[in-house]
BAROTI-373748 format. One record per residue (C-alpha): residue in three letters; residue number from 1; x, y, z. Coordinates in steps of 0.25 Angstrom, whole numbers. Layout:
N
type	seq	X	Y	Z
Ala	NUM	X	Y	Z
...
This chain:
781
type	seq	X	Y	Z
Met	1	-102	129	-112
Asp	2	-98	126	-126
Ile	3	-97	113	-134
Lys	4	-82	112	-131
Asp	5	-84	113	-116
Leu	6	-95	102	-117
Leu	7	-85	93	-125
Asn	8	-74	95	-115
Gln	9	-84	92	-103
Glu	10	-88	79	-110
Ile	11	-74	75	-112
Asp	12	-71	78	-97
Leu	13	-83	69	-93
Lys	14	-78	58	-102
Lys	15	-64	59	-95
Ser	16	-70	57	-81
Ser	17	-79	45	-85
Ser	18	-74	31	-82
Val	19	-71	20	-92
Pro	20	-82	10	-93
Leu	21	-79	-4	-88
Glu	22	-84	-9	-102
Phe	23	-71	-3	-109
Tyr	24	-62	-10	-99
Met	25	-69	-23	-101
Lys	26	-68	-22	-116
Lys	27	-53	-18	-115
Tyr	28	-49	-29	-106
Leu	29	-58	-40	-112
Arg	30	-51	-38	-125
His	31	-40	-46	-119
Trp	32	-48	-57	-113
Tyr	33	-39	-67	-117
Ile	34	-28	-61	-109
Phe	35	-37	-62	-97
Leu	36	-40	-76	-100
Ala	37	-26	-80	-101
Gly	38	-23	-73	-88
Val	39	-33	-81	-80
Ile	40	-29	-94	-86
Val	41	-14	-92	-83
Cys	42	-16	-86	-69
Cys	43	-27	-97	-65
Gly	44	-18	-108	-71
Ala	45	-6	-103	-63
Ala	46	-15	-103	-51
Leu	47	-19	-117	-53
Thr	48	-5	-121	-55
Tyr	49	-1	-114	-42
Ile	50	-12	-121	-35
Tyr	51	-8	-135	-41
Tyr	52	6	-134	-37
Thr	53	5	-127	-24
Pro	54	3	-137	-12
Asn	55	-8	-134	-2
Gln	56	-3	-127	10
Tyr	57	-10	-128	24
Glu	58	-9	-118	35
Ile	59	-3	-123	48
Thr	60	-5	-114	60
Ser	61	-1	-115	74
Thr	62	-1	-105	86
Leu	63	9	-104	98
Met	64	11	-95	109
Ile	65	24	-89	113
Asn	66	27	-89	128
Asn	67	30	-76	134
Ser	68	42	-72	142
Glu	69	37	-76	155
Glu	70	32	-90	151
Ala	71	44	-93	142
Lys	72	55	-89	152
Lys	73	54	-100	162
Gly	74	66	-106	169
Phe	75	79	-98	166
Ser	76	72	-86	160
Asn	77	62	-84	171
Asn	78	71	-82	184
Thr	79	84	-78	179
Val	80	92	-67	173
Leu	81	83	-66	161
Asp	82	71	-61	169
Asp	83	79	-49	174
Leu	84	87	-46	161
Asp	85	78	-41	150
Gly	86	89	-44	140
Tyr	87	88	-59	142
Gln	88	73	-60	143
Ser	89	67	-70	133
Thr	90	53	-63	130
Asn	91	46	-69	118
Ile	92	41	-59	108
Val	93	31	-65	99
Glu	94	36	-59	86
Asn	95	50	-64	89
Glu	96	45	-78	91
Val	97	37	-77	78
Glu	98	51	-74	71
Val	99	57	-86	78
Leu	100	46	-96	74
Thr	101	48	-92	60
Ser	102	63	-91	60
Ile	103	71	-100	49
Ser	104	79	-107	60
Leu	105	67	-111	68
Ile	106	60	-116	56
Arg	107	72	-124	51
Lys	108	73	-131	64
Ala	109	58	-135	63
Leu	110	61	-141	49
Glu	111	72	-149	54
Glu	112	64	-154	66
Leu	113	54	-159	55
Asn	114	65	-165	47
Leu	115	59	-158	34
Tyr	116	72	-160	26
Asn	117	63	-166	15
Thr	118	50	-164	9
Phe	119	42	-175	2
Tyr	120	32	-174	-10
Val	121	24	-183	-19
Glu	122	19	-180	-33
Asn	123	5	-174	-33
Gly	124	1	-171	-47
Phe	125	9	-165	-59
Lys	126	22	-158	-54
Arg	127	16	-157	-40
Tyr	128	20	-163	-27
Lys	129	14	-165	-13
Glu	130	22	-164	0
Leu	131	22	-176	9
Tyr	132	25	-175	24
Gly	133	25	-184	36
Asp	134	18	-198	35
Ala	135	15	-195	20
Val	136	30	-196	17
Pro	137	34	-211	16
Val	138	49	-209	19
Ser	139	57	-202	29
Ile	140	71	-195	27
Ser	141	81	-194	38
Tyr	142	94	-186	37
Ser	143	107	-190	44
Lys	144	115	-179	38
Leu	145	111	-166	31
Asn	146	120	-158	23
Lys	147	121	-143	27
Gln	148	123	-137	13
Ala	149	115	-147	5
Lys	150	113	-145	-10
Lys	151	100	-138	-13
Phe	152	90	-148	-20
Thr	153	77	-143	-24
Gly	154	71	-155	-31
Met	155	64	-167	-26
Val	156	69	-181	-23
Arg	157	60	-192	-28
Leu	158	59	-204	-19
Glu	159	53	-217	-24
Ile	160	50	-228	-14
Val	161	54	-241	-21
Asp	162	50	-250	-9
Asp	163	51	-251	6
Gln	164	66	-252	6
Ser	165	71	-242	-6
Phe	166	68	-229	-13
Glu	167	73	-221	-25
Leu	168	78	-207	-24
Glu	169	78	-197	-36
Met	170	84	-184	-34
Glu	171	87	-181	-49
Glu	172	78	-185	-60
Gly	173	82	-199	-65
Val	174	92	-201	-54
Lys	175	87	-211	-44
Ser	176	94	-218	-32
Arg	177	88	-230	-24
His	178	89	-231	-9
Ser	179	85	-239	3
Phe	180	76	-233	14
Gly	181	86	-230	26
Glu	182	98	-228	17
Lys	183	107	-216	20
Ile	184	106	-207	8
Ser	185	116	-195	6
Asn	186	114	-183	-4
Phe	187	116	-168	-4
Phe	188	106	-166	7
Gly	189	112	-176	17
Glu	190	111	-190	22
Phe	191	97	-196	24
Thr	192	89	-209	24
Ile	193	75	-211	19
His	194	66	-221	26
Leu	195	53	-226	22
Lys	196	42	-224	33
Glu	197	37	-237	38
Asp	198	24	-232	44
Gln	199	18	-229	30
Gln	200	3	-229	30
Gly	201	-3	-232	16
Ser	202	3	-230	3
Tyr	203	14	-220	2
Pro	204	20	-213	-11
Glu	205	31	-220	-17
Ile	206	37	-208	-24
Ile	207	40	-196	-16
Phe	208	48	-183	-17
Phe	209	56	-176	-7
Thr	210	65	-163	-6
Tyr	211	77	-159	2
Asn	212	73	-147	10
Asp	213	83	-136	14
Leu	214	78	-133	28
Arg	215	83	-119	28
Glu	216	75	-115	16
Met	217	63	-123	21
Ala	218	64	-115	34
Phe	219	63	-102	26
Glu	220	51	-107	18
Tyr	221	44	-111	31
Ser	222	48	-97	38
Glu	223	41	-90	26
Ser	224	28	-99	27
Ile	225	27	-98	42
Asn	226	18	-87	48
Ala	227	20	-84	63
Glu	228	13	-72	69
Pro	229	7	-69	83
Thr	230	-8	-70	84
Asn	231	-9	-56	90
Lys	232	0	-46	96
Leu	233	-4	-48	110
Ser	234	-1	-63	111
Thr	235	11	-72	109
Val	236	4	-83	101
Ile	237	10	-85	87
Ser	238	3	-91	75
Leu	239	11	-100	66
Thr	240	6	-103	52
Leu	241	12	-111	41
Leu	242	8	-116	27
Ala	243	12	-131	24
Ser	244	8	-140	13
Ile	245	7	-152	23
Pro	246	-1	-148	36
Glu	247	7	-159	44
Lys	248	20	-153	40
Gly	249	16	-139	43
Glu	250	11	-143	57
Glu	251	23	-151	61
Phe	252	32	-139	56
Leu	253	25	-129	65
Lys	254	26	-139	77
Ala	255	41	-141	75
Leu	256	43	-125	73
Val	257	36	-123	87
Glu	258	44	-134	93
Val	259	58	-129	88
Tyr	260	54	-115	92
Asn	261	51	-119	107
Ser	262	64	-127	107
Glu	263	73	-116	102
Ala	264	66	-106	112
Leu	265	70	-116	123
Lys	266	84	-117	118
Asn	267	85	-102	118
Ile	268	80	-101	133
Asn	269	90	-111	138
Ser	270	101	-105	129
Thr	271	98	-91	136
Ala	272	99	-97	150
Ala	273	113	-103	147
Asn	274	117	-90	141
Thr	275	112	-82	152
Leu	276	120	-89	162
Asp	277	133	-88	154
Phe	278	130	-74	153
Ile	279	128	-72	168
Asp	280	142	-79	171
Glu	281	149	-71	160
Gln	282	143	-58	166
Met	283	147	-61	180
Glu	284	161	-63	176
Lys	285	162	-51	168
Leu	286	156	-42	180
Thr	287	166	-47	190
Ser	288	178	-42	182
Glu	289	170	-29	178
Leu	290	167	-25	192
Ala	291	182	-26	196
Glu	292	186	-18	184
Ile	293	175	-7	187
Glu	294	179	-6	202
Gln	295	194	-4	198
Ala	296	189	6	188
Val	297	182	15	198
Glu	298	194	15	207
Thr	299	204	19	196
Tyr	300	194	30	191
Lys	301	194	37	204
Asn	302	209	36	206
Glu	303	211	42	192
Asn	304	202	54	194
Ser	305	205	57	209
Ile	306	190	55	212
Ser	307	187	58	227
Asp	308	174	66	228
Leu	309	169	70	214
Ser	310	158	80	219
Ala	311	167	88	228
Glu	312	178	89	218
Ser	313	168	93	207
Gln	314	163	105	217
Leu	315	177	110	219
Tyr	316	180	110	204
Leu	317	167	119	202
Glu	318	171	129	212
Asn	319	186	130	207
Ser	320	180	132	193
Ser	321	171	143	197
Thr	322	182	151	204
Ala	323	192	149	192
Lys	324	181	155	183
Gln	325	179	167	192
Lys	326	194	170	193
Leu	327	195	169	178
Ser	328	184	179	176
Glu	329	191	189	185
Tyr	330	204	187	177
Asp	331	197	190	164
Ile	332	191	203	170
Ser	333	205	207	175
Ile	334	211	205	161
Glu	335	200	213	154
Val	336	202	224	164
Leu	337	217	225	161
Asn	338	215	224	146
Asn	339	205	236	147
Leu	340	215	244	156
Glu	341	226	241	146
Glu	342	218	245	134
Asn	343	215	258	141
Leu	344	230	261	144
Thr	345	234	258	130
Ser	346	223	265	122
Ser	347	228	278	116
Asn	348	215	284	119
Asn	349	215	282	134
Leu	350	230	287	137
Ser	351	224	299	144
Lys	352	213	292	151
Met	353	211	284	163
Val	354	210	269	163
Gln	355	198	262	170
Gly	356	197	248	177
Ser	357	206	250	188
Leu	358	196	245	198
Leu	359	196	232	191
Ile	360	211	229	192
Glu	361	215	220	203
Asp	362	230	223	201
Val	363	232	234	212
Ala	364	245	239	205
Leu	365	238	240	192
Ser	366	226	247	198
Asp	367	235	257	205
Leu	368	242	260	192
Val	369	229	262	185
Lys	370	224	272	196
Lys	371	237	280	195
Tyr	372	236	280	180
Asn	373	222	286	181
Glu	374	226	296	191
Leu	375	237	301	182
Gln	376	227	302	170
Arg	377	217	310	179
Glu	378	229	320	183
Arg	379	233	321	168
Gln	380	218	325	165
Arg	381	218	335	176
Leu	382	231	342	171
Leu	383	226	342	157
Asn	384	214	350	161
Gly	385	223	362	165
Thr	386	234	360	155
Thr	387	239	353	142
Ser	388	245	340	140
Asp	389	259	347	138
Asn	390	259	350	152
Pro	391	271	344	159
Leu	392	262	338	170
Val	393	253	332	160
Lys	394	265	326	152
Asn	395	271	320	165
Leu	396	257	313	168
Asp	397	257	308	154
Glu	398	271	301	157
Gln	399	266	295	170
Leu	400	253	290	163
Ser	401	262	283	152
Ser	402	271	277	162
Leu	403	259	272	170
Arg	404	252	267	158
Ser	405	264	258	155
Asp	406	264	253	169
Leu	407	249	250	168
Leu	408	250	242	155
Glu	409	262	234	160
Asn	410	254	231	173
Ile	411	242	227	165
Gln	412	250	217	157
Ser	413	256	211	169
Ser	414	242	210	176
Lys	415	236	204	164
Arg	416	247	193	163
Ser	417	245	190	177
Ile	418	230	188	176
Gln	419	231	180	163
Ile	420	241	170	170
Ala	421	232	169	182
Lys	422	220	167	173
Lys	423	227	156	165
Ser	424	231	148	177
Leu	425	217	149	182
Glu	426	211	144	169
Glu	427	220	132	169
Asn	428	215	129	183
Ala	429	201	131	180
Leu	430	202	122	168
Lys	431	207	111	176
Ile	432	196	113	187
Glu	433	186	113	176
Glu	434	191	100	169
Arg	435	192	93	182
Ala	436	177	97	186
Asn	437	172	93	172
Arg	438	178	79	174
Val	439	171	77	187
Pro	440	158	73	180
Gln	441	165	64	171
Ile	442	173	57	182
Glu	443	160	56	190
Arg	444	153	50	178
Glu	445	164	40	174
Leu	446	165	35	189
Leu	447	150	34	189
Ser	448	150	25	177
Ile	449	161	16	182
Thr	450	153	14	196
Arg	451	140	12	188
Gln	452	147	1	180
Gln	453	152	-5	193
Ala	454	138	-5	199
Thr	455	132	-11	187
Lys	456	142	-22	187
Gln	457	139	-25	201
Glu	458	124	-26	199
Asn	459	126	-35	187
Tyr	460	135	-44	195
Gln	461	126	-46	206
Tyr	462	114	-48	197
Leu	463	121	-59	189
Met	464	125	-66	202
Lys	465	111	-67	206
Lys	466	105	-71	193
Arg	467	116	-82	190
Glu	468	110	-91	201
Glu	469	96	-89	196
Ser	470	100	-92	181
Val	471	107	-105	185
Leu	472	94	-110	192
Ser	473	85	-106	181
Leu	474	93	-112	169
Ala	475	86	-126	171
Ala	476	72	-120	171
Thr	477	62	-125	161
Ser	478	56	-116	150
Val	479	43	-117	142
Ser	480	42	-117	127
Asn	481	43	-104	120
Ala	482	30	-106	112
Arg	483	17	-114	115
Val	484	9	-120	104
Ile	485	-6	-116	105
Asp	486	-11	-122	92
Pro	487	-2	-133	85
Pro	488	0	-132	70
Met	489	-12	-135	62
Ala	490	-15	-135	47
Gly	491	-27	-130	41
Leu	492	-38	-139	35
Phe	493	-36	-133	21
Pro	494	-25	-128	13
Ala	495	-21	-113	15
Arg	496	-13	-112	2
Pro	497	-15	-111	-9
Leu	498	-28	-103	-10
Lys	499	-33	-109	-23
Lys	500	-45	-101	-24
Leu	501	-38	-88	-21
Ile	502	-27	-92	-31
Met	503	-37	-95	-42
Val	504	-44	-82	-39
Phe	505	-31	-74	-40
Ala	506	-27	-81	-52
Phe	507	-40	-77	-59
Ile	508	-38	-63	-55
Phe	509	-24	-62	-59
Gly	510	-28	-69	-72
Leu	511	-37	-57	-75
Gly	512	-28	-47	-68
Ile	513	-15	-49	-75
Pro	514	-21	-48	-89
Phe	515	-29	-36	-84
Gly	516	-16	-29	-78
Met	517	-8	-33	-91
Ile	518	-18	-26	-100
Tyr	519	-19	-14	-90
Leu	520	-4	-12	-90
Asn	521	-3	-14	-104
Asp	522	-13	-3	-107
Tyr	523	-7	6	-96
Phe	524	7	5	-101
Phe	525	6	2	-116
Gly	526	-9	4	-118
Lys	527	-16	13	-128
Ile	528	-28	22	-126
Gly	529	-40	13	-127
Gln	530	-52	22	-123
Lys	531	-58	36	-124
Asn	532	-60	38	-110
Glu	533	-45	35	-108
Val	534	-41	46	-118
Glu	535	-51	56	-111
Thr	536	-45	53	-98
Leu	537	-30	54	-102
Ser	538	-32	66	-111
Gln	539	-36	81	-109
Val	540	-39	83	-123
Pro	541	-54	80	-127
Val	542	-58	68	-136
Met	543	-65	72	-149
Gly	544	-70	58	-152
Glu	545	-66	44	-157
Ile	546	-64	37	-170
Ser	547	-67	23	-171
His	548	-58	11	-175
Glu	549	-57	8	-190
Lys	550	-52	-5	-195
Arg	551	-50	0	-209
Lys	552	-37	6	-211
Asn	553	-34	19	-219
Leu	554	-49	22	-219
Tyr	555	-52	36	-224
Leu	556	-66	40	-222
Gly	557	-66	51	-232
Asn	558	-79	47	-239
Tyr	559	-89	57	-235
Gln	560	-100	49	-241
His	561	-99	39	-229
Lys	562	-99	40	-214
Ser	563	-93	31	-204
Leu	564	-91	29	-189
Ile	565	-77	35	-190
Gly	566	-82	47	-198
Glu	567	-93	49	-188
Gln	568	-83	49	-177
Val	569	-74	58	-184
Asn	570	-86	67	-186
Leu	571	-88	67	-171
Val	572	-74	70	-168
Trp	573	-74	82	-177
Thr	574	-87	87	-171
Asn	575	-80	86	-157
Met	576	-68	93	-162
Lys	577	-76	105	-167
Phe	578	-83	105	-153
Ala	579	-69	105	-146
Ser	580	-64	116	-155
Met	581	-76	125	-153
Arg	582	-73	140	-154
Lys	583	-59	136	-159
Pro	584	-55	133	-174
Asn	585	-52	118	-177
Gln	586	-49	121	-192
Val	587	-35	114	-191
Ile	588	-35	100	-184
Leu	589	-22	93	-181
Thr	590	-23	78	-179
Thr	591	-12	70	-172
Ser	592	-10	59	-162
Ser	593	1	54	-153
Ile	594	7	43	-162
Gly	595	4	38	-176
Gly	596	-7	28	-179
Glu	597	-17	35	-170
Gly	598	-26	39	-182
Lys	599	-24	54	-183
Thr	600	-23	54	-198
Phe	601	-36	45	-199
Phe	602	-43	55	-190
Ser	603	-38	67	-198
Ile	604	-43	61	-211
Asn	605	-57	58	-205
Leu	606	-58	71	-198
Ala	607	-55	78	-211
Arg	608	-66	69	-218
Thr	609	-76	73	-207
Ile	610	-73	88	-209
Gly	611	-73	87	-224
Leu	612	-87	80	-224
Ser	613	-92	92	-216
Gly	614	-89	101	-228
Lys	615	-76	107	-222
Lys	616	-64	109	-230
Thr	617	-53	100	-223
Val	618	-38	98	-226
Ile	619	-30	87	-219
Leu	620	-15	90	-217
Glu	621	-6	78	-217
Phe	622	4	84	-207
Asp	623	10	71	-202
Leu	624	23	74	-210
Arg	625	30	62	-204
Lys	626	20	51	-207
Pro	627	8	56	-215
Ser	628	-4	47	-217
Val	629	-16	56	-221
Leu	630	-15	54	-236
Lys	631	-10	40	-235
Gln	632	-23	36	-227
Leu	633	-31	43	-237
Gly	634	-25	35	-248
Ile	635	-20	48	-255
Asn	636	-7	48	-263
Ser	637	-4	62	-265
Glu	638	9	68	-272
Lys	639	5	82	-268
Pro	640	14	90	-259
Gly	641	11	90	-244
Ile	642	13	98	-232
Ser	643	28	96	-231
Glu	644	30	102	-245
Tyr	645	21	113	-242
Leu	646	28	117	-229
Ser	647	42	115	-235
Asp	648	40	122	-249
Glu	649	33	135	-251
Asn	650	29	132	-265
Tyr	651	18	123	-261
Leu	652	4	129	-259
Thr	653	-7	123	-251
Arg	654	-15	118	-263
Asp	655	-3	110	-267
Ile	656	-4	101	-255
Leu	657	-19	100	-254
Thr	658	-26	87	-258
Leu	659	-41	86	-259
Ser	660	-47	73	-253
Glu	661	-54	65	-264
Gln	662	-65	60	-254
Asn	663	-69	74	-248
Pro	664	-68	87	-255
Asn	665	-67	95	-242
Ile	666	-54	87	-238
Phe	667	-40	91	-242
Leu	668	-27	84	-239
Ile	669	-13	89	-237
Gly	670	-2	78	-237
Ala	671	11	78	-229
Gly	672	19	78	-242
Lys	673	33	74	-242
Leu	674	38	70	-228
Pro	675	48	80	-223
Asp	676	60	76	-215
Asn	677	57	86	-204
Pro	678	42	88	-202
Ile	679	43	98	-191
Gln	680	52	107	-199
Ile	681	42	107	-211
Met	682	30	110	-201
Asn	683	38	122	-196
Ser	684	37	128	-210
Pro	685	30	142	-210
Arg	686	21	137	-222
Leu	687	14	128	-211
Glu	688	6	140	-206
Asp	689	3	145	-220
Leu	690	-3	131	-223
Phe	691	-12	131	-212
Asn	692	-17	145	-214
Glu	693	-20	142	-229
Leu	694	-27	129	-225
Arg	695	-35	136	-214
Ser	696	-41	146	-225
Lys	697	-44	134	-235
Phe	698	-50	123	-226
Asp	699	-60	122	-215
His	700	-51	112	-207
Ile	701	-37	107	-207
Ile	702	-33	93	-202
Ile	703	-19	91	-199
Asp	704	-14	76	-198
Ser	705	-1	78	-190
Ala	706	10	69	-185
Pro	707	8	62	-171
Ile	708	10	72	-161
Gly	709	16	61	-151
Leu	710	27	58	-160
Val	711	32	71	-167
Ala	712	29	85	-165
Asp	713	24	89	-179
Ala	714	10	91	-175
Phe	715	15	102	-165
Ala	716	20	111	-177
Leu	717	5	111	-182
Ser	718	-1	115	-168
Pro	719	-2	130	-171
Phe	720	-11	127	-183
Ala	721	-20	117	-177
Asp	722	-34	121	-171
Met	723	-36	107	-165
Leu	724	-28	95	-162
Ala	725	-34	81	-164
Tyr	726	-26	71	-157
Val	727	-30	56	-161
Val	728	-29	45	-151
Arg	729	-31	31	-155
Tyr	730	-36	20	-146
Tyr	731	-26	9	-142
Tyr	732	-15	16	-149
Thr	733	-13	29	-142
Lys	734	-6	28	-128
Pro	735	-12	36	-116
Ser	736	2	43	-115
His	737	0	49	-129
Leu	738	-12	57	-123
Lys	739	-2	65	-115
Leu	740	3	72	-127
Ile	741	-11	77	-131
Asn	742	-13	81	-116
Gln	743	0	89	-117
Ile	744	-4	96	-130
Ala	745	-17	100	-124
Glu	746	-11	105	-111
Gln	747	0	113	-118
Gly	748	-9	118	-129
Lys	749	0	113	-140
Phe	750	-12	111	-149
Thr	751	-25	118	-150
Asn	752	-38	111	-146
Pro	753	-33	96	-145
Val	754	-43	85	-146
Leu	755	-42	69	-146
Val	756	-48	60	-156
Leu	757	-49	45	-153
Asn	758	-46	35	-164
Asp	759	-48	20	-166
Ala	760	-59	19	-156
Lys	761	-66	5	-154
Ser	762	-79	2	-146
Glu	763	-71	0	-133
His	764	-64	13	-134
Ser	765	-76	22	-134
Tyr	766	-86	17	-124
Gly	767	-99	23	-124
Tyr	768	-99	30	-138
Gly	769	-105	19	-146
Tyr	770	-97	22	-159
Gly	771	-100	13	-170
Tyr	772	-115	11	-167
Tyr	773	-118	17	-180
Tyr	774	-106	12	-188
Asp	775	-102	-1	-182
Lys	776	-105	-10	-194
Lys	777	-105	-1	-207
Thr	778	-103	13	-210
Ala	779	-116	20	-213
Lys	780	-118	28	-226
Ile	781	-123	42	-226
């Protein structure tokens, strides 16, 4: 294993190591003021919420839903509802839960409690406390309510002047004085306000009240009520409600159960009356329907001539079978005649006998065929002893021709007779088949009619019997639909708000929200902040780090002094030599993703380090768009540069070289006059000549190129570079910029790419202890 493999193994080990907690602590504690502000804001909001949120108590009650046998007393126990499943009133617990929390039922309970108004008294800064029951010194009774009252969301101020009068203030500054018991009319309706006579102790002289829309109030209660079965095997329902006043919540649940039972009883009585009406209506319909069905049966039998469907069906089947057999015989006869006709008319068979005489039923035609065959045999016998010109043979030929004509005429006549008979038989067979096919339909339709007749008769007899039972059961009593097991009871302590839990969550959110903001900012808009992050995101090895330097435009070219940055660059150069073991690294191209990452600063200091070792080094200012090497070194050179050399063949290498004043081993070549199209200049054929000459004169060539993430100038120099030094600056380079160097490494666009980390601080490079020797002053050699 060589030195390069050891270096790569060390890099892989660093990638797999986790980031220490100390790094994250320093990273987030730098923003301690944000966390402090978050805790103060969230805890302040939680205290404000607790201050303005009234205490709510949990009101609980349990009731048992009666099953179908207990609930169906009286009418539903001994009448038609017991026998007809469609009318049974079985109570399903889940259905009763929906009924208990329905808007209409809750609204009726609110009306029973007369909760058209809610009363309050002041209880601190901008905070009000609700009053209920005996705590309210007045009562409001309504004689008329407007159906579509104008919505009023504010509170009415009521001040008790004395035992006889009071003042109302609906709008600020607008007051009206009234007497107790006086009828008042406004947008909500007509009402009177009375002072309660049985007041015990002092009572508040100023109270506030609101006008409640019971419909909206019912929706609010429906959302706050929780009704659910205690378990799947029981019919017990648990009711839970949160209320700011325990007494009010208990009375509401009591009223809700009472309204529920009352509505269930009304539903049972309504069902009884509706059932009797239904029975009478059905009996009237059945009477007329039975008469219509009996008439329909009689008419149907007469129209279809129905006597005995079974015997008629058997006869149709026998006739159909005979007709099919006879049609088959006709088809055979026609086929025989066609063959006979073909034999007689064929030119090849004029001197031959015809076959099939035995299959011919026509006697005359059969005799003619036999005679024709005898003449053919006689002709064959004569031809055995004489020629066809013999008068006897010719005489036989004339007889055969005449007999053939008779045969053909007889065949045509027989065929016509058979076809006529066949056609007549087919028509009769079709009629028989149609009639036979209609027998099942007739039987089915008749059965359907008679079935309806039987059903109507059974229904009529059943309803006659049940009507008498229903009349007797209508007056029977019924039990309540639900029985209260535990009456509504409020808890001893408030269930809401959970003050301790709210404060704990407020503190957690006070820390979590700033943490999330910092994390998301780093994730979406953040920059690279640690070496471990670079080693994790990049496939390219890291050669080392260069510390943060507060002094700007610092060029450490004085070889008589050494510094922390100088030592770090020296370490980077040493690692670069290890990384390029067995490969030349004479030409080193430095670049970065974007401007400002310190590639020029690194190029200058790398040249200084190499020059101090006695190697002749030249720096090429190949950033032809925004050169900065000479500027950072404070050199104002009027000599031609790279652009003049590449565009004009009259310039030689010695014309563009500049010797460093601080180190005799370091030479500089400036960019020269900035061209309009740098890519075109860099494609000059003199570029290769420049590098060939510089390679022969210098030990190392350092190219300060344009940022590779912005322009493609550096790619034109890739054939001449032995190593690519990609500079990454902490809290400046984005993680997405590392994708570019990864693509370069994967696609092999540059030889031997490496990373150099710039602007490192103590929290970036945990575990390395940079600056231990140079944390105060630069040591002298």
